[in-house]
C-alpha positions in Angstrom: 103.3 122.5 46.1 106.8 121.1 45.8 107.7 118.5 43.2 109.3 115.2 44.3 112.7 116.6 43.2 112.2 119.8 45.2 111.1 117.8 48.3 114.2 115.6 48.0 116.5 118.6 47.6 114.9 120.4 50.5 115.3 117.3 52.7 118.9 116.9 51.7 119.7 120.6 52.4 118.1 120.3 55.8 120.1 117.2 56.6 123.3 119.0 55.5 122.4 122.1 57.5 121.8 120.0 60.6 125.1 118.1 60.0 127.1 121.3 59.9 125.2 123.1 62.6 123.5 125.6 60.3 120.0 125.0 61.8 119.7 128.7 62.8 120.3 130.1 59.3 117.7 130.7 56.7 118.5 128.6 53.6 116.9 129.5 50.3 116.5 126.9 47.6 115.9 127.8 44.0 115.4 125.1 41.4 116.9 125.7 38.0 115.1 122.9 36.1 111.4 123.2 35.6 109.2 120.7 33.8 107.1 122.7 31.3 104.1 120.4 31.6 101.6 119.8 28.8 100.7 122.6 26.5 97.4 124.4 27.1 96.2 123.5 23.6 96.9 120.1 22.1 98.6 121.3 19.0 100.2 124.4 20.5 103.7 123.0 20.0 103.0 121.4 16.7 103.2 117.7 15.9 104.6 115.3 18.4 108.4 115.0 18.4 108.2 111.3 18.1 106.1 111.5 14.9 108.7 113.8 13.4 111.5 111.5 14.5 109.7 108.5 13.1 109.3 110.3 9.8 113.0 111.0 9.6 113.9 107.4 10.5 111.5 106.2 7.8 113.2 108.5 5.3 116.6 107.0 6.2 115.1 103.5 6.2 116.3 102.7 9.8 114.1 101.5 12.6 113.2 104.2 15.2 114.1 102.0 18.2 117.6 101.3 16.6 118.3 105.0 16.0 117.3 106.0 19.5 119.1 103.1 21.3 122.3 103.8 23.1 124.5 102.8 20.2 127.1 105.1 18.8 127.2 103.5 15.3 127.8 106.1 12.6 124.5 106.0 10.6 122.4 105.8 13.8 124.3 108.7 15.4 124.0 111.0 12.4 120.3 110.3 11.9 119.7 111.0 15.6 121.6 114.3 15.2 119.5 115.2 12.1 116.4 114.6 14.3 117.9 117.0 16.9 118.7 119.6 14.3 115.2 119.6 12.8 113.5 119.6 16.2 115.6 122.4 17.5 115.3 124.6 14.4 111.7 123.8 13.2 109.7 123.3 16.3 109.1 125.3 19.5 110.6 122.5 21.6 113.7 123.3 23.6 116.8 121.2 24.1 115.7 120.0 27.6 112.4 118.8 26.4 113.9 117.1 23.3 116.6 115.5 25.4 114.0 114.2 27.9 111.8 112.8 25.1 114.7 110.8 23.6 116.6 109.8 26.8 119.5 112.2 26.2 120.8 115.3 28.0 120.3 118.8 26.7 124.0 119.0 25.9 123.7 115.9 23.6 120.9 117.6 21.8 122.8 120.9 21.4 125.9 119.0 20.3 124.0 117.0 17.7 122.3 120.1 16.3 125.7 121.8 16.0 127.3 118.8 14.3 124.6 118.8 11.6 124.7 122.6 11.2 128.5 122.5 10.8 128.3 119.6 8.4 125.7 121.5 6.3 128.2 124.4 6.1 130.9 122.3 4.4 129.1 119.3 2.9 126.8 120.1 0.0 125.3 116.6 -0.1 124.5 116.7 3.6 122.9 120.2 3.2 120.7 119.1 0.3 119.7 115.9 2.1 118.8 117.6 5.4 116.9 120.4 3.5 115.0 117.7 1.6 114.0 116.0 4.8 113.0 119.4 6.2 110.8 119.9 3.2 109.1 116.6 3.7 108.5 117.4 7.4 107.1 120.8 6.5 104.7 119.3 4.0 103.7 116.4 6.3 103.0 118.3 9.5 101.1 121.5 10.2 102.3 123.9 12.9 106.0 123.2 12.2 107.9 126.4 11.9 107.8 127.0 8.2 110.0 130.1 8.1 112.5 127.9 6.2 114.4 130.8 4.7 115.7 131.9 8.1 117.1 128.5 9.1 117.8 126.4 6.1 121.3 126.7 4.6 121.3 127.3 0.9 
């Protein structure tokens, strides 16, 4: 069964083929993006991303809806990037799923994770702050990847 996106893509390709006289040719369509759907078991992927993000926002004392608005104000942006860093490194969720959850592209998620990782390399205060938040998340939620030694920067 084709998804709505696949049906629209197929229809558009057929229209283009007819427009350019390619009706007699076989055209193969491969979709690159696939929605993972819900996990088979409720806690298979650990706690809900939104719960983790809310915990991080609470730690920084900023409202969740303000942090995930479209603003590019400095404190909101950095906290949003911390959320992306923690979700990318301590959960099983990928950048596409994280981006969809928070209304961002996968590239924004990757960029945010990289910004925090680079800041942690050079800024001791940022490193200790993020590691402290990670410790809180690991203690609060079960099924979060607790192999902290492999990802946390000392």
